[in-house]
N, C-alpha and C positions, 0 to 999 in steps of 0.2 A: 708353346713359344713364349719366351720371356720378352717383355716390352719395358721400355724406359722412356720417361717423359721429361721434358724440360719446359719451363714456363718463363718467358721473358716478360716481366711485370712492369707496367707503367701506371700513371696516375688514374687513367680512365679506361684502359684496355690492356690486353695481354696477348702474347703470341704463344700458343700451345703447340708443342711438337712432340711426336712419338717416333722412336726407332726400335728396331728389334735387336736381338742379341748380336747380330752381325752388323749392326749399325746401319741397316737399310731403313730409309725414311718411309714410315708407314702413314703418317698423317701430320698435317699442319693446318692450323686455323687461327685466325685473329678473332678474338672474342672481346665483348664488352666485359667490364668487371662486374658481372652479374652472377651471384652464387649459383642460382638454379641453372643458368645457361652453362656454366663451367662444369657442374656436376653431371648434367645431362650429356654433355659432349664426351666426358670421360667414361661414362657408364658402360658403353659397349666394350671397352678395353680393360675394365676394372679387374677382371679375373686374372688377366695375364700381366698386369702392371706390377713390376718388381719395386719400382720407386719413382718418385716425382721430385725433380730438382727445381726449386724455386729460387730465383735470384733475390739476394738480400738487399732489396731497395728500402726506402724509408717507410713504405706502406705495406710491408709483407705480413704483418700480424694477422689480418682478417683472412687472407688466402691460406696461409699455413694452418691456422686454427680450423678453417672450414674443411680442408682436406684431411687433416688428422682426425677430426671428429667423424668423418666418413670412412675411416679405416685405412686410408692410404699411408704408405711409408714415405714420409716427406723428408727431404734433405735440403737444408738451407745453404745455398751456394755462396761462397765468399768471393765477391767480384774482384776484390783487390789482389787475390792470390791466383786468379785465373788468367792464364796467358793465351792469347790467340796465336794462330799460325803466323809466323814471321814472313814478311814479304807479301802478305795478303793485300790485294788491291781494292777489294770491296767487302763490306760487312754491313749487315742490316739486322733487323729483329729476328728474321727467319733463321739466319746463320747463328745468332746468339742462342736462340732457343734450342736448336739442334745440337749446338756445341755443348750446352749443359747436359742434354740427354746422352750424348756420346761419352762425355767424361764420366757420367754416372755409370754407364754400361761397362766402362773400362775399370771402374773402381778407383779412379784417381781424381774424383771431384773434390776440390778444396771446400771444406764445409765450415759453416759458422755454428754457433751454439743457439739452439732454440730455447729461449728463456721461457720458463713455465708460465702458462697463461694466467694462472691464479695469482701470481706475484707481480706481474707486469704493471697493473694499475697503481700499486704502491710505489713502484720504482718510478713510474711516470709522474706521480704526484710529487715525489722528491725532486725530480728534474724540473718541474714547474716551480717549485720553491726556489731552486737555484736561479731560474729565469727572473723571478720577482726580486730576488736579492740583487741581481745585476742592475735591474731597472731602478731599484731604490738607491743603490750606490751612485748611479749616474745623476740622480736628482740631488743627492746629498752633496756631491762634488760641485755641481752647478750652483747650489745655494751657498756653499762655503765660499766659492769664488765671488759671488755677488756681495756677500757680507764683507769679505776682505777688501774688495775694490772700493766699496763705499764707506766702510767704517774703519779700515786699517787694522782689523783684528782677525784672528783665526778661530772660528767657532768649531769645537770638536764634533765629530760625527755622533758620539754618544749623547751629547747635549741635544743635537738636532733630532735624534731618534726618540727622545723621551716622550712618552704618551701623556704623562701626568702634568707636564708643564711646558708651555710654549716659550722657549728661550730665544726664538728667532725674532718675534714681533718687536720686542723693545729696541732692537738695533735698526729696524727699518720703518718704524711707525711715523717718523717725521715727514716722509714723502709718500703721498698717496699711491703713486705708481709702484714704488719699491715695496710698500706695505702689501700691495696686492700680490706682487711677485713672491714675497715671503709667505703670505697666507696660502696661495695656491700650491706652492712647493711643499710647505709643511703639511697641508691636508693630504696631498698625494703621498708623501712619505709615510704619514701616519696610517693611511689606508693600506698601503703595501705592508707595513709592519704588522697590522692586524691580520691580514691575509696569510702572511708568512707564519705567524704564530698559529693560525687556524690549521694550516697544513701540517705543521709540526705536531700539533695535538692529535689530529686524526691519525697520522702515520704511527705515532707512538701507541695509540690505542689498538690499531688494527694489526700491526706487525707482530709476527711470532718470532721473538728474538732467539737467535742461535747462541750456542756457548761462545762462539768466536766474538760476539758483540761485546760482552764484558771484557774479554781479553784485549780487544782492539782499543778499549778505553785506557789501557795501560801504555799505549804508544804515545810518545811525546807529540803534542800539538793536535791530538785527536780527541774531540769531545763527542757529545751525544749525537749530534746531527752528522758529523763527518763519519762516525763509526757506522751509522745507518746507511749512508751513501756507499761506503766501501763494501759493506756486507751485501747490499742489494745489487750493486753494479758488478761485483765479482761473481756472485752466484757460487756454485760448487767450485772451490779452489782446486779440486782434484782434476779439473779439466785442463789445467796448466801443468805440463809435464815437469817443467823446471822453473826456478825463480826468474831466470832470464826471459822466459816466455811471458811471465806475468808482468814484469816491469816494462817489457816492450808493449804489451797490451795497454798498459797505463801511460804510454807515450813518454816514458822516462829514460829512454836510451837514444843515443844519437843514431841517425840514419845516414851513413856515409859509406861509399864504396872505395876501397883502396887497391892499388896495385903498385908493387915495387916501392911501398911506403909513401905513395903519393895519392892524394884524393882525386878520384876519377869520376865522381858524381855523387848524387844524393838520392835516397829513396823517398818514399812518402812519409814524412815525419808526422802527418796527421792520421796515419793508419793506427787505429786503436780506439780506446774508449775515452772520449773527451771529459766525461764526468769524473772518472777516476783520476785523470790528469789534473783536473781542477781540485779534487779532494786532497791529493797529496801535495799540491802546491800550497793550498791553504794550511795544511798540517805543517809543512816546512816553515812557513812564515810564523806561525804560532810557536813552533818549537825553537826557532831562532831567537825569539824574544824571551821565552820563559823557561827554556830547558838548558842548563849550563853546558852539558856535554854537546848538545846540538849546536849551541852558539859557538863553542870552541871549534868544532868541526867546520862550521860555516866560515868563521874568521880565518881559519887556515887556508881554506879554498879561496877565500876572497883575496888573501895576500898573494896567492899563486896566479889567479886569473882576474875575474871581475865578478860583480854581484849576480848577474844572471846565471853564470856558470856555477857559482857557489850555491845559489838557491836551488838550481836543478840537481846538483850533486846531493844536497841534503834531501830533497824530495825523492830522489832515486834510492837513497839509503832507507828512508821510511817505507817506501814501497816494498823493498826487499824484506824488511822486518815484518810488515803486515802479511806477506805471503807465508812466512814461516809460522807466524802466530796463528793464522787460520788453518794451515795445513797440519800443524802438530798440536794445536790446542794448548799452547803455552803462553804465559805472559811475556811482555817485553823484557829483554835483558840488555841493559845498557852496555855491559862489558863486551857482549858479542857484536853489537852494532858498531861500536867505536873503538874496537880493539886495535 
C-alpha cells in the first residue's frame, strides 16, 4: 500500500497527516518540533511512504534536511501556488496537512526548489550582508539630514563611510549634543562597514565560483557582490523553463489580470525572490549611471512614462540578459539587449 504524508509546519509545532493511495485518511497527529519525536512517529509508516510534502514556511530548512537525511522523499510545497476548495467554510491545520498529502498523491502538488544544504549558509550570509547594508544606509541618510539641517551642506555618503578619516566631526564639534550624535552615528556606520567587509571576505574565500560568475560581471551594473548574489540566489538556472519564469521569480514583471482589455485585478506582486529583485534593481541603478546604452534605454522609457517605470523596465532587461548569460554560458552582448 502506498502512503503519502503532508506536514503543516509552524514555529513550534506541526500537524502531520498521512493518506493512502485512495486518499483515505490513515493518521493525523499534532507534534512538537522535536526531531526524534517526528522520526519516531513516521517510523511505522516509513516502508510504505512514497513521499512527504512539507509546506514552504520560513523555517523549513531543519525539517526538510532531517527527513532527507533519513531517506524520505521530500517535496517542498509552494503555498502561493496551492488553491483550496472554493466555497469552503472551514479550514484548519488538519485540513491543510491532509490537503498537501492529497495533492502529492494525485501528482499535482506545486513544488518549490530545495536549495542544497551545503550552499545555504553562504547564501544566508550574503543575505545578512544586505540587511547590514540597509541598516548602514538608514544611518547615513539620518546623519546627512542632521548635517544639512545644522550646517547647510550636503555631506556625501562616500565621505561618511570612509574608515581612515572622520569627516563628520568637524561639522558638528561646536555643539556637544550634536557632536555626540555625529560620533555615535559615525562609530555605528564604521562598525557596520567593517562587518560588511568581513562577510564579503569570507564569502569570497568559501564560495566555489561557477563559470557564470565571470560572465555575469560583463552585465552592465553588476559588480563582484551583485554577481555573487545573482549566482547564489538563482541556483541552477535550468530550473526555470523560460526567461519569463525567471524574471517573474525576480519580481520584475507586472502582476495584473485583464479581461476585454480592462484591468480586473492584481496578483501577488511580492511572489518571488526579494533578493534577486534587489540585485537587479541595484544593477539597473548602476547601469543607468555608467552604461551609455542602458542610460539611453532608461531615458526613452522615462520620456514615455515616469522614473519608477523606467527603472523597472531596465531592471527587467538586465534580468532577462542574466538568464541567457547563465543558461548559455555567454558574455553580455549589448546589441541583443538593446536592439
